[in-house]
C-alpha positions as CSV (number, residue, x, y, z in Angstrom):
1,M,37.3,6.1,4.0
2,E,36.0,4.5,1.4
3,E,33.2,1.8,3.7
4,E,32.0,5.8,4.9
5,K,31.7,7.1,1.5
6,K,29.3,4.1,0.8
7,D,26.9,4.5,3.9
8,E,26.3,8.3,2.5
9,K,25.2,7.1,-0.5
10,V,23.0,4.4,1.4
11,D,21.8,7.0,3.7
12,K,21.0,9.1,0.6
13,K,19.0,6.8,-0.9
14,E,15.5,8.0,-1.6
15,K,12.8,6.8,0.3
16,G,9.1,6.6,-1.5
17,L,7.7,5.4,-4.4
18,K,8.5,6.5,-8.3
19,S,5.6,6.6,-11.0
20,T,6.8,2.7,-12.4
21,T,6.8,1.1,-9.1
22,V,3.1,2.3,-8.3
23,V,2.0,1.2,-11.8
24,L,3.8,-2.3,-11.3
25,M,2.5,-2.4,-7.3
26,I,-1.4,-1.6,-9.1
27,T,-0.9,-4.5,-11.6
28,V,0.3,-7.1,-9.4
29,A,-3.0,-5.6,-7.2
30,L,-4.9,-6.6,-10.2
31,F,-3.1,-9.7,-10.6
32,F,-4.5,-10.9,-7.0
33,D,-7.8,-10.0,-7.3
34,A,-8.4,-11.4,-10.2
35,L,-6.4,-14.5,-8.5
36,Q,-8.7,-14.5,-5.5
37,V,-11.9,-14.6,-7.4
38,L,-10.8,-17.3,-9.4
39,L,-9.8,-18.7,-6.0
40,T,-13.2,-18.0,-4.1
41,F,-15.5,-20.3,-6.3
42,I,-13.5,-23.0,-4.1
43,F,-13.2,-21.2,-1.0
44,M,-9.6,-20.5,-1.7
45,G,-9.6,-16.9,-2.1
46,W,-8.6,-16.3,1.5
47,L,-5.3,-18.1,0.3
48,A,-4.5,-15.3,-2.4
49,G,-5.5,-12.1,-0.1
50,F,-3.3,-13.6,2.6
51,F,0.1,-13.8,0.0
52,A,-1.4,-10.1,-1.5
53,G,-1.3,-8.8,2.1
54,L,2.5,-9.9,2.6
55,T,3.5,-8.9,-0.4
56,F,1.9,-5.4,-0.2
57,Y,3.1,-5.0,3.7
58,V,6.4,-6.0,2.3
59,W,6.7,-4.1,-0.4
60,F,5.6,-0.3,1.2
61,R,7.8,-1.3,4.1
62,M,10.9,-1.4,1.6
63,H,10.3,1.2,0.4
64,G,10.0,3.4,3.8
65,I,6.0,3.8,4.0
66,S,4.6,2.5,7.5
67,F,1.4,1.8,8.4
68,M,1.6,4.2,11.7
69,K,-1.0,6.7,10.3
70,P,-4.7,5.4,11.5
71,K,-6.0,6.1,7.3
72,R,-2.8,3.8,6.6
73,L,-3.8,0.9,8.6
74,A,-7.8,1.5,8.1
75,A,-7.3,1.1,4.4
76,F,-4.6,-1.8,4.9
77,G,-6.4,-3.2,7.9
78,G,-9.9,-3.1,6.8
79,T,-8.9,-4.4,2.9
80,A,-7.7,-7.4,4.2
81,L,-11.1,-7.8,6.5
82,I,-13.1,-7.5,2.8
83,E,-11.4,-10.2,1.3
84,L,-10.9,-12.8,4.1
85,I,-14.8,-12.9,3.5
86,P,-16.1,-15.3,1.3
87,F,-17.8,-14.0,-2.2
88,L,-17.1,-10.6,-0.8
89,S,-13.5,-11.1,-1.5
90,V,-15.2,-10.3,-5.4
91,I,-14.7,-6.6,-5.0
92,P,-11.0,-6.0,-6.3
93,A,-10.4,-4.3,-2.4
94,W,-6.7,-4.7,-3.3
95,T,-6.4,-3.1,-6.0
96,F,-8.2,-0.1,-4.7
97,A,-5.9,0.1,-1.5
98,V,-3.2,-0.2,-2.9
99,A,-4.2,2.7,-5.3
100,Y,-5.3,4.8,-2.9
101,L,-1.8,4.2,-0.4
102,A,0.8,4.2,-3.3
103,I,-1.1,7.5,-4.4
104,S,-1.3,9.3,-1.1
105,S,1.9,8.3,-0.3
106,R,3.6,10.4,-3.3
107,L,1.3,13.1,-3.5
108,P,2.8,15.1,-0.9
109,G,6.0,14.7,-2.6
110,I,4.1,16.0,-6.4
111,A,1.6,18.6,-4.9
112,P,3.2,20.2,-1.6
113,G,0.9,21.1,1.4
114,S,-1.5,18.8,0.1
115,E,-1.5,17.0,3.6
116,V,-4.3,17.4,5.8
117,I,-5.7,20.7,6.7
118,K,-5.5,22.1,10.5
119,L,-8.7,23.9,11.2
120,D,-8.8,26.3,13.8
121,I,-12.0,24.1,15.5
122,M,-9.8,21.7,17.5
123,K,-8.1,24.9,19.2
124,R,-11.6,26.2,20.5
């Protein structure tokens, strides 16, 4: 009986990002971008980009955010490709991508109806 109650509590655990988590994610992204700038000059920036990609993938997945939507996949994959190119990795792409992904995942909860508006053009 007690185990069932514990399972119900785990199932009811809220998926998604809280405001503090979003701020922490953006701060960590800034750290990875700064580290990558420093390591780019010795051609090791790709290493920081690799660990940043793994970190944010696991972090988003832990909060129930999937990358199987085209916009999220494009943002995450595009950032990973930009960060692999030497001297182009100086752009703070992880910060932009994490901010975009975090805010876009929180936006429907804050402002209902903010999802993509479907137009009748496709039906014609």
